[in-house]
N, C-alpha and C positions, 0 to 999 in steps of 0.2 A: 498646127503651129508650124511656121516656116522653119526650115533647117537653118541652124546658126552656122554661118561660114566664118564669122569672126568671134572668137571666144572672149574678146574684150580685154580690158586691163583694169588693174586695181587703182582706184582713185583715192590716194591717202588723204588729200585735202578734204574731200567730201566725207570720208570716213571720220575725220576729226570733227566735222560739223555734226555728224550724226551722234557721235559720242557726247559732244557738248550738249546736244538737245536731250539725250537720255539722262545725263547727269542733272539737268534742270527740270526734269519731269517729276514733280513732287507727288503726283497722284499715284505713282507706281513705286513699289517697294522691293521688287524681286531681286534687285542688285544691291540692296542696302542692309538686309538683315543678317545673312550668313556670309562668312568669309568666301571670297572668290578665289578658287584655286586655278591658276593659269597652267594649262597642260599643253605639251607640244605634240602629244599623240591623241588621236581621236578616241581611243579606248585603251584602258589599262586597269590594273587592279590596285587596291589599297588595302591596308591592314587595320584590323580592329584589335585593340588590347583588352585584356580581361579586367573588368571592373572588380571582380572578386579578388584577383591577385593584388590589385592596387591598394585595397582597403583592409587587407588581412593584417592583423598585428602579429608580426613574426620576429621582431627584434628581441634578442636575449642578452643577458649579462655575459660578458666575456671573462673567463677565468684566467688566472695568471699562466702565461705560456701556452694558452689554448688558442685554437683557431676561432675566428668569428663565425657566427652562423650566417650562411648565405642563402640566397633564394633566386627565383627566376619568375618571369611572367609569361603567360601564354598569349598567343596571338592567333587570329584566324583571318582568312582572306575574305574581305567584304565583297558584295556583289560588284562586279566590274562596272565602272562608269563607262558610258558611251555617249559622246557628244554628237547628237543628231544635228544635221545642218538644215536650217530652215531658210527659206528665201521668199522674196516678194519683189515685184518689179512694176515700173511705170515707164511707158514709152513716150518720149518727148518728140513731137514732130517738128519739122522745120517751120510750119505755119505757127505753131505755138510759140516758138522762139521769137519769130518776127513780131507777133502780136503782144508780147510781154513788154510793157513800158517800164523804164527805170523810174524809181529805184527798186521795182520788183525784180526778183531773181528766180527764174524758173528752175535752175539747177538746185539752188538752196531750198526753195519751197518743196521741190520733189524729194530731196534728201530728208527734210524734216517730216514730210508726210509718210515716207517709207519707214523712218525711224519710229514714228508713232505706231504704225501698224505692227512693227516687230516688238515694240514695248508691250503692246496689248497682248500679243501672242505669248510672250514670255511671262506676263503677269497671270494670264489664264493658266499656264502650266504651273506656275508657282502656287496658285491657290489650289489647284487640283492635287499637287504633290504634298503640300504641307498644311492646308487650311481646311481640313474636313475630318470627319470621324474615321476611326479604324486605322489611323496612322500612328498615333502616339501611345505611350504607355497607359495613359488614362484619359477617358472621355467623361465629361461631366455635363449632363443635360439639366437645364433649368426647367423642370417640368411644372413648376408653379405650386407644387405641394411639398415634397420633401426637400427640394431645392428651389428657392424662390427666384423669380425673374428680377433682374435689376431695374426694370421699369416699375416694379412693385416697391413702394416706399417702405414696406416692412422688411425688405431684404437688407443684408449687411455686406456689401461687396468687399469692403476692406478686410473684414474678418474672414470671409470666404477665401480671398486670395492669400491671406496670411496662412490659413490652414493648408492650402494647396502648395504653398512655398515650403512649409515645414515638411510636408509629405515628400516632396521631390528632393529636398536637401537630405532627408534621412535615407532615401533610397539611392541617392547618387553621390552624396558628399559635396554637392554643388548647389549653391543658392541661385535660383532663377535670376536672370539679369535683363530679360527683355520680354516684351509682350507685343503682339499684333492684335489690334482692336478695330473692329469695323466701325464706321462713322456713327451708326445708330447706337452702338454700345457706348461709345465715347460720350455722346450727348445724353444718354440715360444717366451716366455717371455725373456729368456736369449739373444735371437737374435733380440729383438725388439728395434728399434732406440729410442723410447721414454724412455724405461727403461735404455738403455745405456747412454743416454743423462743426465738422472737424477743422475747417479752414477759416472760419469766420473771424478768428483773432489773428490771422496772418496779416502781414504788412499790405499785401495786395488786396486781399479779401475777394479775389476773383479766381474762379476755378480754371486753371490752365492745364495743359497737358503735362507740364513739368511738375505741377503740384500733385496731380494724380499719380505720377510716377514716384514722387517722393512719399506719398501716402502708402503706395504699394511696396516701397523700398526696392524698386528695380531701376536699372540705369537708363533704359530707353523704352518708350512706347511708340510704336509705329501705327499711324492711321492711314490706311490705303483708301484713296478716293477714286479708284479706277471704276469706270462705268463701261458698259458694252451694250450694243444693240442686239437684242434677242429676236428682232423681227426678221421676216424672210427677205432674201435677196431678190430684188426686182430690177428689171432693165430700166435704164433711164433715170431721170431725177424724180424721186418720189419720197418725200419726207413723211408721208402719211403711213408708211410701213415700218416706222420705228417703234421699238419696244425697249426703251432705255431702262437699264437696271444697274444697281451697284453690284460689283463683282464680289464684294465682301459684305455680309449682312448678318447681324444677330449673333456674331461669334467672336471668340477671342482665343489666341494661343499664348500660353505662358510657358517660358522655357529658358534654358541656358544655352548660350552660344559662345564659342571661343572668339577672342578678339582677332585672331589670325589663324591660318592653317598651320598646324604643327603636329609632330608625333606625340603619342602618349597623352593626348588632350581630348577629352570628351567634348562634343558639341552636338547640338540638335541637328544641324545640317551643314552641307557644303554646296556651293555652286561651282561646277567644273566648267571652265571656259576654254575652248580649243583655240589657243593662240598660235598653234603651229601652221595655220593657214597663212599663205602669203599676204602680207599687209593687214592681218587681223589686229584689232585693238585688244586692249586688256579685257574687254567684255566678249571677245570671240566674234566680233562683228566686222564687216568690211563692205565697202561700196564698189560695185563692178559696173563699168560702162561698156556697152556692147553696141556696135554699129548694126542697125537693122534697116538697111536701105531697101531690102525686099518688102518692107512695109510702107515704103515711101521714101524718096530721096531725102537724105538728111535726118532721117529718124534715128534716134539713139535711145537704147534701153538703159535705164538706171535700175540696177538690181541690188538689193541689200540682202546680205547673208548673215546669219548668226548661228554659231554652233556651240551648244552647251548641254549639260546634263545637271539635274538637280537630285541630290541624294539625301535621304534621312540617314544620319550616321548613328546617333544614340537616341533611340526612340524613348528611353526613359528620361530624357532631358526635355520632354514636352508634355504639357497637360492641355487638353483642348476642351473649351467650354462653349456650349452652343445653346440656341434658343434662349438667349439671355434677355431679349426684349420681345 
């Protein structure tokens, strides 16, 4: 790679374009589920409060002239967050600029393409961090015998979710308020006889995401439609090497998340975004333009950076169900 003689500058206008693109990318959910904590330092610590101290009944009657009973709570230092910086670039040549006809915009197209690449990277990280077994307090496998699959009409998804909600509420004092559901699980529910029977007397009579959320008594259900190409990378244009797959499949996460980042508040997870970088957006992203004349006169590199960390905070605020269909 040629040595960079010009470290470039931050383009805030293109950063805004990339942020707008990210906010409109409905297939991705990595920035929508958990509160985003904007941090000015790349790495730091955070504290976790004791659930045992929070829910212990310690209040006593106060006698005349006597002091009140007091107490305290214990805290521990959680694993420090570390916002790793990820980057991806595209080089725009002078020839490409000349050959772009209006109303096409090579800079905007490049920015949106880079934003899509970064969104996919962040979504893969999100699924690896939160949407698999071994992360949460409880994993439930629909093995088809002791736990029926939701594609089996003999199953009762509503009762199963109600039982899991009761179990989490009893363990944490918090009623689950969100779910992440892969598309195939969502469609299994839409076509489930038990679900259709429950809503047949509603005004709409059509099974929607909001109706399923109301049946489960949770505030929000997220359906991630992200797909990725698992095929090998090959030189040149070759669409025969694609192996397209859903990133989320056959699984569901039921949990409780805080509406905002705050002290003494349990939540399944947080997203730490490093906003201390010059020109970084609230998502920890920025666009950098770098002159690359050594690659050809007039060539300019558009490089997108994003710095974040994803942390599970309260593992008992999540129940993971898999092999549901």
